[in-house]
C-alpha positions in Angstrom: 114.8 209.3 93.1 115.6 207.3 96.6 112.4 205.7 96.6 112.6 204.3 92.9 116.0 203.1 93.5 114.8 201.0 96.3 111.6 199.5 94.5 114.0 198.5 91.6 116.3 197.0 93.9 113.4 195.0 95.9 112.0 193.9 92.3 115.5 192.7 91.3 115.8 190.8 94.4 112.3 189.3 94.2 112.7 188.4 90.5 116.0 186.7 91.4 114.4 184.8 94.3 111.9 183.3 91.7 113.7 182.5 88.6 117.6 182.3 89.9 117.8 180.0 92.6 119.9 176.9 92.7 118.9 173.9 94.9 122.1 173.8 96.4 121.3 174.9 99.8 118.8 172.7 101.6 118.5 173.5 105.3 120.2 175.4 108.1 122.5 172.2 109.1 124.4 172.7 106.0 124.3 176.6 105.5 126.9 179.0 106.1 126.1 181.4 109.2 127.8 184.9 109.1 126.3 186.6 112.2 124.0 184.4 114.0 122.6 186.3 117.0 125.1 188.8 116.5 128.0 186.5 116.6 130.9 186.7 114.2 132.0 183.4 112.6 135.0 182.5 110.4 132.9 181.2 107.6 132.7 182.8 103.9 130.0 182.4 101.5 130.9 180.1 98.3 131.5 181.8 95.0 128.1 182.8 93.6 126.5 182.5 97.1 124.1 185.4 98.2 122.0 186.4 101.3 119.4 189.2 101.4 118.6 190.4 104.6 115.5 192.4 105.4 114.4 194.2 108.6 110.7 195.0 108.6 111.7 198.4 110.6 113.4 199.7 107.2 110.5 198.7 105.0 110.0 199.6 102.2 114.0 200.2 102.1 116.3 197.4 101.5 118.3 196.5 104.7 121.6 194.8 104.0 123.0 191.7 101.7 126.0 189.5 101.8 127.7 188.0 98.5 130.4 185.4 97.9 132.7 187.2 95.7 135.2 184.1 95.7 134.9 181.1 98.1 137.4 183.2 100.1 135.9 186.7 100.1 132.9 187.8 101.0 131.3 191.3 100.8 128.9 192.5 103.5 126.7 195.0 101.8 125.0 197.8 103.8 122.1 198.6 101.4 120.4 201.0 103.2 123.3 203.8 103.8 124.4 203.1 100.4 121.2 204.0 98.6 119.5 206.2 101.4 121.9 208.0 103.4 120.5 206.5 106.6 117.9 209.3 105.8 120.0 212.1 106.7 119.7 215.6 105.2 121.1 216.2 102.4 120.4 212.6 101.2 123.9 211.7 100.6 125.1 207.9 100.2 127.0 206.9 103.0 130.0 205.3 102.4 129.8 201.6 104.4 131.9 198.7 103.2 132.7 195.5 104.8 134.5 192.5 103.9 135.3 189.0 105.2 138.8 187.2 104.1 138.8 183.6 104.8 142.6 182.9 106.1 142.6 179.0 107.3 140.0 176.3 107.0 139.6 173.9 110.3 142.1 171.3 110.7 141.3 169.1 113.7 141.6 171.3 116.7 143.0 174.2 114.7 140.1 176.5 113.6 138.6 178.3 110.6 140.2 181.7 110.9 138.9 184.7 109.0 139.7 188.4 109.0 136.6 190.9 109.0 137.2 194.6 108.2 134.3 197.2 108.1 134.4 201.2 107.2 131.7 203.6 107.7 131.6 207.3 107.3 128.6 209.3 108.7 128.2 212.9 106.8 126.0 214.1 109.6 125.1 212.7 113.3 123.0 209.9 113.5 120.9 208.7 116.8 121.0 205.1 116.9 119.2 204.7 120.2 116.7 207.3 121.5 115.5 205.1 124.2 113.9 207.2 127.2 117.0 206.3 129.1 119.6 205.9 126.8 120.6 208.1 123.8 123.7 206.8 121.5 124.6 208.7 118.7 127.8 209.1 116.3 129.2 210.7 113.5 132.3 210.9 111.4 134.3 207.6 110.5 134.0 203.9 112.2 136.4 201.5 111.4 136.8 198.0 113.1 139.0 195.2 112.3 138.8 191.7 113.9 139.9 188.1 113.6 137.3 185.6 113.6 137.9 182.0 115.0 135.2 179.1 114.3 135.1 175.5 115.7 132.8 172.8 114.3 132.7 170.6 117.6 130.3 168.1 115.7 127.9 168.0 113.1 125.6 170.2 115.2 127.6 172.2 117.5 129.6 175.2 116.4 131.9 177.5 118.7 132.9 180.9 117.5 135.3 183.7 118.9 136.0 187.1 117.7 138.3 189.7 118.9 139.8 192.9 117.6 139.6 196.6 117.7 137.1 199.6 116.7 138.2 203.3 115.9 135.3 205.5 116.3 134.9 209.4 115.8 132.3 211.7 117.7 130.7 208.8 119.9 127.9 210.4 122.4 126.1 208.5 125.4 123.6 210.2 127.3 121.0 208.7 130.2 118.7 211.5 129.4 117.9 212.4 132.8 117.5 216.1 133.4 118.1 215.6 137.2 121.0 213.2 137.2 122.5 213.6 133.7 125.3 211.4 132.5 127.0 212.1 129.5 130.2 210.8 127.8 131.5 212.0 124.6 134.9 210.3 122.8 135.7 212.6 119.9 138.2 209.9 118.8 138.8 206.4 120.2 140.3 202.9 119.9 138.4 200.4 122.0 138.7 196.2 122.0 136.0 194.1 120.8 135.6 190.5 121.9 132.6 188.3 120.9 131.8 184.8 121.9 129.0 182.6 120.5 127.6 179.3 120.2 125.0 177.9 117.6 123.5 174.3 117.8 121.8 173.5 114.7 119.4 171.2 116.2 117.2 170.4 113.3 117.2 171.0 109.6 114.6 173.8 110.1 115.6 175.3 113.2 119.0 176.5 114.9 119.5 177.6 118.6 122.0 180.7 119.3 123.4 182.3 122.2 126.1 185.3 122.2 128.0 187.6 124.7 130.0 190.4 123.8 131.7 193.4 124.3 132.2 196.3 121.8 131.1 196.5 118.5 128.6 194.1 116.7 127.0 193.8 113.1 123.2 193.7 113.5 121.7 195.0 117.0 123.1 198.6 117.8 125.3 198.2 115.1 129.1 199.9 115.0 128.5 200.9 118.4 131.6 200.1 120.6 131.9 200.0 124.5 128.7 198.4 124.8 128.2 195.1 126.7 125.7 192.6 125.1 124.0 189.3 125.5 121.7 187.9 122.7 120.3 184.4 122.4 117.4 182.9 120.4 116.8 180.6 117.2 116.7 180.9 113.5 114.1 178.9 111.5 113.8 177.6 108.0 110.1 176.8 108.0 109.7 175.8 104.3 113.0 174.3 103.2 111.5 171.4 101.3 109.2 173.8 99.3 109.4 173.5 95.7 109.3 177.5 95.2 112.5 179.1 95.5 111.2 182.1 97.2 109.9 179.8 100.2 112.5 177.1 100.1 115.3 179.6 100.7 113.4 181.9 103.3 114.9 182.2 106.7 114.0 184.0 109.9 115.8 185.0 113.2 114.0 185.5 116.4 116.3 187.0 119.2 116.0 188.4 122.6 118.8 190.6 124.0 120.1 192.8 126.8 122.6 195.6 126.2 124.4 197.6 128.7 125.9 200.8 128.2 128.6 201.0 131.3 129.4 204.8 130.2 126.0 205.8 131.4 125.2 202.8 133.6 122.0 202.4 131.6 120.6 199.3 129.5 118.6 198.5 126.5 116.7 195.4 126.5 114.2 193.2 124.5 114.5 189.9 126.4 111.6 187.8 124.7 112.6 186.8 121.3 111.3 188.8 118.7 111.3 189.1 114.7 114.0 191.3 113.9 114.7 190.4 110.4 114.2 187.8 107.9 116.4 186.6 105.0 117.0 184.4 102.0 120.1 182.3 100.9 120.6 181.0 97.8 123.3 180.2 95.1 122.9 181.9 91.7 
């Protein structure tokens, strides 16, 4: 049943890419970015705008999507846990809800401002990192709330700042060292989050990004507080002039990152820009 639902969803999305795309979005310099390089912007999608994101590591299952409900409200839909329960046993859908609410558009030096909230409940423990030197797992409720600020410095340069707090249950860190074992367990905790990022929309087909953060992020080792992270890389729209919608709206993000877990003094890194996910962004 789970496989059938995944294939039906993917078929529907592919059909939409081919037949349902408007020619509104032309290139990276004019698009709305929500989480470039694991940053947080204050922007929301236009009503009827849709982004489908696919990680090659979750195939054949869908990954996540963003939907502009109105010009001021964007839903960020974590498809994998909703349809597959993150492959937990029993295979129950995992409640996972994320919304961003636009509060203010930029006026000169006053930035664009948005409120973002994400709630997730894991019925069973999941291991999100099983690196030889770093095990990270969580279970139960996770809920972050944050204010996002974005400044358009000029037509190509953007600055973003996000600050908030995450509530997490049953958060576990281990260095997985049988000789000098370090473990940290937080049954219930509130921790601060801060995220600063820059994006330079260098060309219509390429943008450059760098992000520094402490706490929870959305894409890489997602929903894990207490981590320190630096990420950098670029986005590409290689076929933005193509007449075919499925190619014209195709995008890819290549990112390198360094994640430090201060509770166990261990790190997870992939410093060369890799191909973590691709996406399509279009207007219905």
